[in-house]
N, C-alpha and C positions, 0 to 999 in steps of 0.2 A: 386924291382920295375923297371918296363920297362920304356923306354923314354917317352911314351905317358902318363903313369900313373904319372911320375915325373912332366911332363909339367902341367897335370891337377892339380896336388897338389899345384904347385907354383901358378898357375892362381888362384885356389880357395882361397888360403891364401890372395891375393890381393884383392879379391872380399869380403872375410870377413872382412878385414881391412876396405874396404870401407863402408860396411854396419854398422860397428861399428862407424866410423867417421860421417856418415849421420845421424845415430841416435842420436849421441851427438849434432850435429849441430840442428836437428829438435827439440831437448829438449831445447837447448839454445834459440831457436826462439819462444818458447811456452810462453804464459803469465805466469808470475812467480807462480801464484797460482796452475797451473798445472804442470810446469816444476820441481818444487820442489818435487813433490810427484812421479815422475817417477822413476822406478827402472829398470835398465839394463836388458834385456833378453839375452839369448845366441842366436847365429847366425849359420845358417847351409845352405849348398847347397846340394839339393837332386834330385835324378833323377825322378822327378814326370813325369807322362805321359800325365795327362789330366788338370794340373793346372799350373799356373805361380809361386804361392807362397802360403804360409799359416801362420797364428798365431796359434800356439798351446798353449792355455791358461794353460792346465794342467801341461806341462813341462816348460812354460815361454820361448818359443823360437820362432823366426821368421825364416822361412826357404823359400828359393827361388829355383826356377827350374834350373838345370844345363842348359837345353835348352835356358832358358831366359838370363842367365848371359853370355853364350858362344856365343850366336848367334845374340844378340841385342845390340845397343848402350847404354852406361851407363845411359844416361838420361832416356831411357825407363825402365831399370833395377831399377833406382831410383824411378820412379813413382809407380812401383809395390811394391817396399820395403815400401814406405810411406803409400800405401793402406794397407798393413798388419800391419804397426805400428799403423794406425788408429783403426785397430781392438783391439790392445793391450791397447790404451788409452781408447777406448769404454769399454772394459771389466774391466780395473783396476781403471779408474777414474770415469766413468759415469754410472756404474751399469750394462752394458752390454745391449744386445737385446734379445727378444724372436725370432726374426728373424735375419739372418746374416747381413743384410744391413738396419738396422731399424734406428730410430731417434738418439740413442747414437752414432751409427757409423757415421751418417751423421754429427752429432755435432763434432765428433773427426776429421773428414775430414776437417771441417772448421777451427779447431784449427790448423791443420797441413798443410793447403793448399793442401791437398792430393787429387788425383783423385778417386772419388767413383767407377768409372768405369774401373779402372786399374787392372783388374782381368783376368779371362780366355778368355774373348772376347776382349782383348787389340788390338787396331789398330793403325796404324801410323796416325799422324796429317793430312797428305795429303790425306789419305784414308778417315778419318773422315770429312774432309772438303769438298771432292769431294761428298761424300753421301749428305751432308747438301745442298750443291749448287743444286745438281739434284733434291732433294726433294723440295726444295724452287723455283727452276727454276729462280734463282737470275739473272735478266736482266743486272744489274749494273756490277757484276762480269764478266758476258759473254762479255759485251761491252768493259770492261777494258782490258780484255785478249786479245781481238781482236786489240784493239789499240796498245797494248804493243808488239804484234807480228811484228809491223812495225819498231820495234827498229833496226833490221839489215838492214834497207833500205840503199842503197848507197846514196841516196838523204839526205843530212844532215838535211836540214831545214823541210823536211817531218817527219823525225825521232824525231827531237826536238819538233815539234808540237804535235806528238803522245803522247810524255812523258808528256808535259805540259797538254794536254787535259786529260790524264788518272788521273793526280794529281787533276785537277779540278773536274772531276767526282766524285772522292772520297770525296772531300770536300763537294760537293753539296749533295751527298748521306748521308753523316753524318748530314748535317743540315736538310735534309728532315726527318730523323728518329726522331730528336728532335722536329721539328715542328709539327709532326703528333700526339705528345702527348703520343705515346707509350713508354713502358719501355724498353730502350736498353738492350741487353743481352751482357755481356762481358766474354771474355776468356782470359787465360794467356798461353803463349807458349814460350818454350825455343828455341833459335836459335843456332844451331851448337852443338859442344861437348865442355865441360869444358877444360880449358887451365890454367896452373900454371901462366904463365906470359903473359899478354897482352900488345901490344904496344900502343902508343898514338892513332894511327889510328884506332884501334878497339874501342876505346871510342868515337872517332869522329863519326864513323859509327853509334854507338848507339844513339849519341845525333841528328844525322841527322834523324834517323827514328822517334825520339820523337818529334822533331820540325816540321816535314813536313808530317808525315803519321799517325797522330792523333791516337798515342798509347803512353802509358807510358813504359818506360824502366828502368830496374834495373839489375845491375850484382849481381847475387846470387851464394852463395857458393855451390860447388858440388865436388864429387871425381873425380880425374884424374887418371884412372886406370894404364896408362902406366907410370906415375910418382909416383904412390903409396903415393899421398898426396891430400890434398883439394886444389881447384882452384876456377876459376870463370867462369860463363856462362851467356849470356845475356838473360833475360826474358823480353818479351813484353806483354803487356795487352791492349785489346781494343775490339771493335766489330769483329765479325767473318771476315768481308770483310777486315777491316783495319789491322787485324793481319795477315791475308793471305798475303795482300800487303807488309806489313813490312817484312815478311819471304822471300817473293820473291825478293824485292829489296835487302835485305841483302846478299842473296845468289848470285844474279846476279852481284852486284857491287863487292863483294869478288872475284868473277872469273874474271871480266873485269879488275880489278886492276892487278890480276896476268898476264893477257894476255898482257895488255898495258906496264907493267913494262918490260916484255921480250923485247918488241919493243923498247921502250924509253931508258931503261937502257943500252941496247946494243948499240943504236944509239948515246948515249951521253957518254958511257964508265963510267957510274956511278958504284961506288962500291956497294956491296950488303948492306952495312950499310945505303945507302941513300935510300933504298926501302921505309922505313916509311915515309920519307919526301915526296917522290913522292906520296905515298897513301894519306897523309894529303892534299896535293895540289889538288889531284884528287877530294877528297870529298869536298873540298872548291870550286871546279869549279861546282859540281853538286848543291851544296848549293846556289850559286848565281843564277842558272837557276830557282830553285824552288822558291827562295826568291821573285824573279821578278814575278813569276806567282801569289804568295800571294798577293803582292802588287796590282795587277790588279783585283783579286777577292775581295779584301777589299773595292775597291771603289764602288762596286755595291750595298751594303746594310749594315746597321748598324749590322745585326745578322751575316752575312758573316764575316764581319770585326772582330766581337767579337769572332767568332769560330776560324779564323786563328790566332788572337793575343793570345787569353787565352785558347783556346782548349776546352775540354769537361769536364764541372764541374762534371757530374756524374760519368765519368770514374776516375777523380782524387779521388772522394770519395771511389770508389771501390778499386783503387790502394792502398790507405792509410788504408783502413780496411784490405787488404790482407797483407800489410807490415807496421804495426803500429809503428815499431820501427826504421824506416829509418830516416836518417838525410841528407839533401841536402848539398853537400859541394863542393866548386870549386876545379879544378885541377889546379897544378902548371903549367906554361908554360915550354916548352922544346925548346932547339936548333933545328933548322931544316936548311938544306942546301938549300939556296934560289933557285939555279937553278933547283935541283931536285923537289923542292915544286913548283915552277912555271910551270915546264913540266907537272907535275900531274895536276895542275890546269887547264891548257890549254886542256888537254885530257878530264878532267871531264866536262868543258864546251860543249865539242863535244859529249859527251857520252849520250846515251839514253838506256832505259830499253828494253831489247830484248825479244824474244819469252819466254813465261812462261815454267818453268821446269815441265814436266809431271810426271816424276818419282822421288821419294824421294832418297836422298843420305845421306852421312854423315853430311851435313849441314842442312838437314830437321829438322823441329821442332815437338813438341808434345803438343797437346793442354791439358790444365789443366782445372779444373772444371770451368763451366759457372757460371755467376751470373747475376741475372736481378736487376734493381733498382726499 
């Protein structure tokens, strides 16, 4: 076996381990009446030329494309895998379909929270979103993107005003959707790649998104290929516009924390261990700015006050249907270095959202199935 073949064999073994653990986790999260009837299939990686994966009912195996697993991020691999697993559920629990993606398959996707479209025409979340915005000519998204482009302005007050105005536009847009009487359509998307160990600042970031960007957030289990074990990744749920905003803010603040830490950490000679304290302070500074804007919005009307304080009841219902077994639990406090925390807080107060990222990267998300209320 030459070097390339040996490396591929090792990589395939990690992928197969991941497929196995993702299958087990998916079964564990299914309603008991379905999960107890599931039988483990075999897993393979295949050199497909024209498809990402398949469920072979005759041989009871799920196969994924080598091109998919070797060229795409794991969260994209995971979505295709769950798509093929949905075919297994449809065939073995729901009686199968006369057509490949019939009612039994759709029912199985609902049980697994799988993407019915994660097949041969799979596209990234940013591409999917761009297509949707172009088709809908969404003026709110366009206006918000222009406002956020001011984020690199040398004028601090102009930039802070742009961030606050963008936040206000998103709140008003959400209110308008509900006031129109239409049925909001919700999406779920994962942000970044799974990690075995998250620091407290990661959880603070997720809470910031939930509190101010009208999305629901949850840390879900997913395979960490580099560590050969299960980890966690942040999932956000909401309307298309709000999920995009949350994804963008998540990416932007992560990059900005890295950049500002390089400056502030060096200036104050902080040890690397204090980076999390700095990040927590940074996020706290951002939180203060957005909280002040929410107070201002809440003074306008009872409906706006209710939206700011209580959020979107229809989204909460969608989220609880998607994750019926979750339990909300508080997190224990942690010690932080007060100087590093305060330095981060001051930077956070000054920080605004900069120009949108036009091209997806490792931190980009993948939209999961939409749902309307």
